[in-house]
Each structure stands twice: as C-alpha cells, then as structure tokens.
N, C-alpha and C positions, 0 to 999 in steps of 0.2 A: 450024410448030413450036409456035406458041401453041395452036392447036387440039388438037394431040396432047397437049400438057401439060395442058390443061383436061380432055381425055378421060380421061387417067390419074388426074387428081385426082378426077373424078367416080366413076370405078371404085373408087378407094381409099375414098372416102366411103361408097359403096354397100356395099363389103366390111366396112367398120367397123360400119355400121349392122346388117348381117346378123349379124356376130359378136356385137354387143351384144344383138340380139334373141334369138339362140340362147342367150347366157349368161343373159339374164333368164328365158327359158323353162326353162332347167335349174335356176335358183335357185327358181322357183315350184314346179317339180316336186319339188325337194329339200325345200322348206318343207312342202309338202303331205305328203310321205312322213314327215318328222319329226313333224308333228302327228299323223298317223295312228298312228305308232309309239308316241308318248307316250300317246295315247288308249287303245291296246290294252294298254300296260303298266299304266296306271292301272286299267283294268277287271280285269286279271289279279290285281293286288295286292288290289283290293277283294274279288274272288272268294275269294282265298286267306284273307284276314282273316275273311270270313264263315264259311268252312269251319272255321277254327281256333276261332272263338267257339262255333259249334255243337258242335264236338267237345269243347271244354272243358265246356260245359253238360251234355253227355251223360255225361262222365266224372266230374263233381262228385259226391262221395258224398252219398247221401241221409241226412237226420237219423236217428240211431239210435233206433228206437222203444222201446228198453229203457233209455234214459238217464233217470234219476229226475227227476221234476218238482220244481221248487223248492218246498220245504215252506212251509206257512203258519207265520209266525213265532210259535210258541207255546212253544218250549223242550221239555224232556223231560217236563213235567207240565202238566196243565190247571190246576186249583186244588188238588185233592187226588189226583185220578186220574192215572195215567201216560198219556203219549202214545206213539205209535209212532216218535217221532223221537229222535235223539241228536245231540250236536254232533260236530264232526270229531275225528279221532284226536288224542290228546294234550291235550284240553281238560279243565281242572279247573273245578268249579263248587261254590260254597258257597250254601246255601239256609237261610233262616229262615222258620218258619211261626208264626203267632200267631192264636189264636182266643179271644175274650173269652167268659167263662163265663155272664154274665148276658144273657138275652134283652132286646133293647131295648124290648119291649112288656111287660116284667115290672113289676108294681107300678102304683101310681097315677102320674098325670102328674108330681106333685111328686117322687115317688121316682125317676122316670126322669131328671128334670132334675138331681136331687141326685147321681145316679150317672153323669151325663153319658151317658145311654143305654147303660150297660154299660161305658163306657171306664174307669171306676174299679174295675171288678170284677177278680177274679183271671183268669188266662188259662192256656190250654194252649199250651205253647211247644215248638217243635221246632227243632233245628239239625242240619244234615247237610252232607255233601259227596259229590261224585261225580267219577269220572275215566273218560275214554273210553280203554280199553286198546287196542283196535284199531278199525278203521273201523266195525265193526258191533256192538261189544261195549262195554257201559258197566257199571261197578261203582258202587253207591251205598250209603252208610251214613247213617242218620238216627236221631237220638235224640230222644225225646219225654219231657217230664216226667210224662206220664200213664203210670202204672205203671213209670216209668223204663225205658221200652221202647226197645230198640236194634234197629232194623230194617236188615238187610243184604240186598242183592239184586244180581242180574245181569240185564241186559236185552240181548237179542240181536235185531237187526233182520234178519228173514228175507228180506223183499222190500220194495222201495219202489215207490210208485205211479209209473207212466210211461205214455206214450201207448199202449203195448201191454199194460200191466198196470193193471187198474182199481182197485186198492186197495193199501194198505200193511199189512204184518203184522210184528209184533214179539212175542217171547215173553219173559216175565219170571218169575223164580223167586227165592225167598229164604226168610228166616226172621225171626221176631220173638222177641227174648229179653227177657223182663220181669224186671228186676232189683230191683224194689221188695220190701220185706219183706212177709211174710204172703200171698204169692201162691203158689197151687198151679197146676200145669200152666204152667210158666214159658216154655216154648218153643212156637212155632207155625211151621209150614211152609206156604208158599203157592205157587201157580202161576197165571199169568195169560197169556191171549192177547189182544193188543191189535190190533184190526182197525180201520182208518180209511179214509176215502174223502174226498178233497177235491174241491171244485167251483170251477173257474175261478181257483184260486189265492187265493180270498177267503173260502172257508168250508170247514169240515171237520167230519165227524161221526166218533164213536168208539163202538165196541162192545167191551166188556172182560169176557169170561167169566172168572170168578175162583173159585178153590177154596182153602180154608184149613183147617188142622187146629187144634183147641183155640182156637177163635175166640170173641171176645166175653168179657164178664166177668159172672159171677153172684156178687154180694157177699153174704157171710154173716158177720156180726160183723166181726171185724178181718181176715178172710181173704177171698180171692176165688178162684174156680175158673172153668174154661172154661164158657161158656154152650153152646157147640157142640163136639162132638168132631170133626165134619166139617161145614163150611159152604160153600155155593155160592151165587153170585149173578151177575147180569149187569149191572153198571153201564153207563151210557151217558153220552156227553158230546158237546158241540158248541161250535164257535167260529165267529164271523163277524167279519171285519175291517170296521170302520166308517170308518176312516181309516188312513193309513200308520202302522204301529207300534202301533195301538190296536185291541183286539179285545174283543168281548163273549163271555164264556165261561159255559157252563151245564153242570151235572152233575146226574144223576138216578140214585139208587140204589134200585131196587125194594124193596118190603117183602119180607123173607125169608119164604118160605112155611112154613119149618120152625121158626118161632119157638116156643119152649116156652110153656106156659101162663102162666108168670110174666111174660112180656113180650107177651102178647096185647093187642091194641088199639093197637099202635104203627103209625106211618105210614112212608111212604117217606122217604128222605133226599134233600136237594136243596141246591144251591149255585148262586149267580149272582153274577158279578163282572166287573170290567174288568181286562184285562191290557195293560200298556204295555211295549213293547220299546224300549229306548234303548241303543244300543251293545251292551256286554256285560252289561247289566242287564235283568231282568224285574221289574216292580212290579205287584202284584195286590192289589186291594181287593175284598172280597166280603161277601155276606150268605148265611147258611146256617142250617139247623135241626139240624146235626150238627157237632160239633167233631172228629170222627174224621179223622185224617190217615194212620193206619197201616192196612195191609191187614186185619189180624186184627180191627179194630174196624168199619170201614165195610162189610165183607162181610156182617155180621150185620144191618144196618139197625137197630142199637141203639147206645147209647153208655154204657159203664161199667155195663152191665146194665139200663139204663133204656130203655124204648121211646121212639122218636122222636115228636115232635109237629110236624106239618107247618107249624103256624103260628108256631113259634119263630123268632126272628130274631137270630142271633148275628153280630156284626161280626167280621171277620177280615182278615188281610193276609198276603202272602208277599213275600219279597225274595230274588232270585236274582242271583248275580254270577259271570260266567264269566271264566276266565283262560286265556291261551294262544290257540289258534285258536278263533275264535268264529263260524264260518260255520254 
C-alpha cells in the first residue's frame, strides 16, 4: 500500500512538472509573439509617419515668386527726387524741406564764420503733405516759397520688384502752379517714370526720365517767364544702407542739353546726404549745388534762371512724418 501511494505521488509530481513546463513554454511563446507584434506595430507606425511627412513636404506651397521684396527704407522721396515706393493705404505724411541760399564756400573765411557757413542766410522752404488713396496710388501737395509754387501730383506704382520681377516701376504726373506776382506762364505740367532696382535689400538705384512744360525761370526786370517751353531730363539716384535705419543717398541731374544761350556754361546738379529712418519719421541732412525741389526747376539743371555751379555747397535738410499705417 505504501509503495502504491508513493508511486501515485511520483506520478502526480511528474504530471505537475510536465504541466508547469508546458505552461512556461506557452508563456515564452506568447511573450515572443507579443514582442514581435509590438515590433511590427512600431515599424508600421514609423513608416506611416515618414510617409505623412514626405507628403506634407510635397504639398507645402512654394513661395510666390511675385511677392514684392521688402523695400529699402527710403520713403517716397530720396532727397528731392521721387522714389518708386509709397506707404501702405491710408497713410498720411507731412514733409518739410529747407535749403540755405548761401554756399558754405562763399566769401572769405571770416565771412563764412560770421554767417555760420550759410546757416544765417535766407532759405528756400517747402511744406507739403501726401495721402495714400489706394494700395498703389498716392496724392501729394507741396508748396515752396520759391515763386510761391504749389506742386500737386499723383504717383501710381505699376509693379514692385520681386524674385520673378527684376525692377520696380512707378509713374508720376502733376502740375506746378506759380502764384507769385509778376510771373508769366504760371502753370507747368510734368510726367515722370521712376524705375528702380534694389540689391540684397541694402542698396537701390533709380532712373527717373522726366518731362515738363514751361520749365525753369528766365528773369527780366520784375517779371519772369519760362526758360523752356518743353524740357526733358533723366535724373538718377542711389541709396546704400550703412547701418539699420541709416542710408547714404545721392542724386545726380545731368546738364540739360537744350539750355538756351543765356544759361550756357552751367553744370550738372547733385546732392549728397544722410537719411535716418526712425519709427514714422525720416530725417535727412544734405549738401547740394542746387536748391531746386520742384520738378519744373530741377528738370532744367538751372535754378531761378541761373546756371548751376558744380562747386557750390548749399546745406539743407528734410523732415518727414507719417501718420496711420507706416509700413
């Protein structure tokens, strides 16, 4: 009986061990299957994520090659010449111009010191304002104490430089109305094309073909009449940013080939200055050999009927203030 009991016990222990071994084998197989499943699931998810990223990259829109480049911060004028830029729609601007009459190299050294190098002299002064009517259209009014001239104009931006467009183009047209007494030919009309090209967002050059009627002044006694019935010229300008918000600006107005004999021997017009952009302000200080700020004057390369002298050095400055949107 004892032997039979031991035999049954041994058989039971063997059965238990076999059952445990089979269970362990099933657990190992199940664990390997679970690990394999997790690995396959991870690989599938990674594959789907990669495919999604590639698809997103392929569907991302390319930059529009016709989106205008950011303009060089010069405002709507260089020193006296217009630029191809205008502010955003709804922007108002007030502008003051000031040109001292006495050349800083005029007279002896003591005379120059006495006059503070022309700062004590009289000045040609202008005040004006402009408004951007639509995104591409600006209206400007400017009055100068020279001939009490009121200049009104419209400027329209035809195209702006972009990756696919190598230049900017604006057109400007208007009139000058001289209200001072003793003036004959009181009105002038003008048209300008303003072509510009910027380089790397730090430099820009301008070419400004200009036409005007009844331009310039020929003084006779107490009266003055137009020096030109029709005048044409191609002023040029350039600007280079030397630090953020600060630019060196230059203008050159070629000698008009059609100058009458009374103005022969004159030189080209030039101006060189610094322009500082601060918020909605532009501050400009300059040297020039011509005080002309109105189209009917600078197109002739004369000033008040007198030929220009390239060695004259007149101090001047401009102040501009924008209101509203100022981009």
